[in-house]
C-alpha positions as CSV (number, residue, x, y, z in Angstrom):
1,M,-0.1,0.1,-0.3
2,Y,2.7,2.1,0.8
3,Y,4.6,2.6,-3.2
4,S,1.0,2.0,-4.8
5,G,-0.5,4.9,-2.8
6,R,2.6,7.4,-4.3
7,G,2.0,5.8,-7.6
8,E,5.3,4.0,-7.6
9,L,5.9,0.4,-7.8
10,V,7.0,-2.3,-5.3
11,P,10.8,-3.5,-5.9
12,D,11.1,-6.3,-7.9
13,E,12.5,-8.6,-5.7
14,L,9.8,-7.9,-3.4
15,S,7.3,-8.2,-6.4
16,I,8.2,-11.6,-7.2
17,E,8.4,-13.0,-4.1
18,L,5.0,-12.2,-3.1
19,W,4.2,-13.6,-6.3
20,K,5.4,-17.0,-5.9
21,E,4.3,-16.8,-2.0
22,S,0.6,-16.0,-3.7
23,I,0.8,-19.3,-6.5
24,L,2.3,-21.3,-4.0
25,G,-0.8,-20.8,-1.7
26,A,-2.8,-21.4,-4.4
27,V,-1.2,-24.5,-5.4
28,E,-1.3,-25.5,-1.4
29,A,-5.6,-24.6,-1.2
30,R,-5.6,-26.3,-4.5
31,R,-7.6,-22.9,-6.1
32,F,-4.6,-23.3,-8.8
33,K,-3.7,-26.6,-10.2
34,P,-0.7,-26.1,-12.6
35,E,-1.4,-29.4,-14.2
36,L,-5.0,-28.1,-15.5
37,D,-5.4,-24.8,-15.0
38,T,-4.5,-21.5,-17.3
39,L,-2.3,-18.9,-15.4
40,V,-3.3,-15.6,-16.4
41,L,-0.9,-13.1,-15.0
42,D,-2.0,-9.5,-14.4
43,G,0.5,-6.5,-13.7
44,I,3.2,-9.3,-13.0
45,P,5.7,-8.9,-14.1
46,R,6.1,-4.6,-14.6
47,N,9.5,-4.2,-16.2
48,L,12.0,-5.6,-17.6
49,K,14.2,-7.0,-14.7
50,Q,11.0,-8.6,-13.5
51,A,10.7,-10.1,-16.6
52,E,14.1,-11.2,-16.7
53,L,13.7,-13.1,-12.9
54,M,10.5,-15.0,-14.2
55,R,11.9,-16.0,-17.9
56,S,13.4,-19.4,-16.0
57,R,9.6,-19.6,-13.7
58,I,7.2,-19.6,-16.4
59,E,6.5,-20.1,-19.9
60,V,5.0,-17.2,-22.0
61,L,2.2,-18.1,-24.1
62,R,0.1,-15.0,-25.1
63,I,0.7,-11.1,-23.5
64,F,-2.4,-8.8,-23.3
65,H,-1.7,-5.3,-24.2
66,L,-4.3,-3.3,-23.0
67,S,-4.4,0.0,-25.2
68,C,-5.9,3.0,-24.7
69,P,-4.2,5.9,-26.9
70,E,-6.3,8.8,-25.2
71,R,-4.4,9.5,-21.9
72,S,-7.4,11.9,-20.8
73,T,-9.9,8.9,-21.6
74,L,-7.6,6.4,-19.4
75,V,-7.0,8.6,-16.3
76,E,-11.3,9.5,-16.4
77,R,-11.5,5.7,-16.3
78,L,-9.5,5.5,-13.7
79,K,-11.0,7.7,-11.7
80,K,-14.3,6.5,-11.8
81,R,-12.9,2.5,-11.3
82,A,-11.3,4.0,-8.3
83,L,-14.2,5.5,-6.8
84,K,-16.7,2.7,-7.7
85,D,-13.8,0.3,-5.8
86,N,-13.2,2.9,-2.7
87,R,-10.2,3.4,-3.6
88,L,-9.4,7.0,-2.8
89,D,-5.8,6.9,-3.2
90,D,-6.4,5.6,-6.9
91,A,-8.0,8.4,-7.4
92,N,-6.3,11.2,-6.9
93,E,-5.6,12.7,-10.6
94,E,-1.7,13.2,-9.0
95,V,-0.6,9.5,-8.2
96,I,-2.5,8.1,-12.0
97,R,-0.3,10.8,-13.7
98,K,2.9,9.4,-12.3
99,R,1.4,5.7,-12.7
100,L,1.4,6.4,-16.4
101,E,4.8,8.1,-16.3
102,T,6.3,4.6,-14.5
103,Y,4.4,2.5,-17.3
104,E,5.6,5.0,-20.0
105,T,9.3,4.4,-18.6
106,E,9.4,0.9,-16.7
107,T,6.4,-1.4,-17.9
108,K,6.0,-0.5,-21.9
109,P,9.7,-1.8,-22.7
110,I,8.7,-5.1,-21.6
111,L,6.9,-5.5,-24.6
112,S,10.1,-5.4,-26.7
113,Y,11.7,-8.5,-24.7
114,Y,9.0,-10.6,-25.7
115,D,8.5,-12.6,-29.3
116,P,6.0,-9.9,-31.3
117,A,4.2,-13.0,-32.3
118,L,3.3,-13.4,-28.3
119,I,1.3,-10.2,-28.0
120,Y,-1.8,-9.2,-28.4
121,T,-3.4,-5.6,-28.3
122,I,-6.7,-4.7,-27.2
123,D,-8.6,-1.6,-27.7
124,A,-8.6,-1.1,-23.7
125,T,-11.4,1.8,-24.3
126,Q,-14.0,-0.8,-24.7
127,S,-16.1,-1.8,-22.2
128,P,-14.8,-4.2,-19.7
129,A,-16.8,-7.0,-20.5
130,R,-15.8,-6.7,-24.4
131,V,-12.5,-6.7,-23.0
132,L,-12.2,-9.8,-21.1
133,W,-14.4,-11.3,-23.9
134,E,-11.7,-10.6,-26.8
135,I,-9.2,-11.9,-23.9
136,L,-10.8,-15.1,-23.4
137,G,-11.2,-15.5,-27.1
138,V,-7.6,-15.4,-27.6
139,I,-6.9,-17.9,-24.5
140,T,-9.3,-20.2,-26.0
141,G,-8.8,-20.2,-29.8
142,M,-11.7,-18.7,-30.5
143,S,-10.8,-15.2,-31.5
144,S,-12.4,-13.8,-34.8
145,R,-9.4,-11.5,-34.9
146,G,-5.7,-11.4,-34.1
147,N,-2.6,-10.8,-34.9
148,P,-1.8,-11.8,-38.8
149,G,-0.4,-14.7,-39.4
150,R,-1.1,-16.0,-36.3
151,D,-3.4,-19.1,-35.3
152,H,-5.7,-19.1,-32.7
153,R,-6.2,-22.7,-32.4
154,P,-5.2,-24.0,-28.2
155,E,-1.5,-25.1,-28.6
156,P,-0.7,-28.6,-27.7
157,G,0.2,-29.2,-24.1
158,I,-1.2,-25.7,-23.4
159,K,-1.7,-26.9,-19.9
160,R,1.4,-26.7,-18.8
161,R,2.0,-22.9,-17.8
162,L,3.9,-22.9,-14.5
163,R,7.7,-24.5,-14.6
164,S,8.8,-24.1,-11.4
165,Y,7.7,-21.9,-9.2
166,I,9.6,-22.5,-6.5
167,E,13.1,-22.0,-5.9
């Protein structure tokens, strides 16, 4: 909460450690079964260092780049979401703008780290339901659109998402 309240990212090593603990807890509670379930990560890795730290732990099959080129639209949507979710620190426009700056300098460069064929750009100005629908379409292979030259059929062995997540 300390970092996010100021629009900053949690330090990389701490983020990865918290992620590992979360995955381990989900496996132990049988909420996540690596041999059966698809693991979808949201917000991690957030930068190139985290991507490198996670490289030996996961096999990345898809990357969803939620794009909203109009910053003023994005700021307004984030403010509304924050108020709806009663996260008043997230409704502060200065904090939102700091997060957007951090995204541009820290997170966006991660797109160049991965094979472009893995990246699916989705228009984030659509309704949340439509964005989810498009993501699920790509995951299940039912997408009617996608990156040129990409086949959306599920891959053989798609169940093996997570390599050794505990080291």
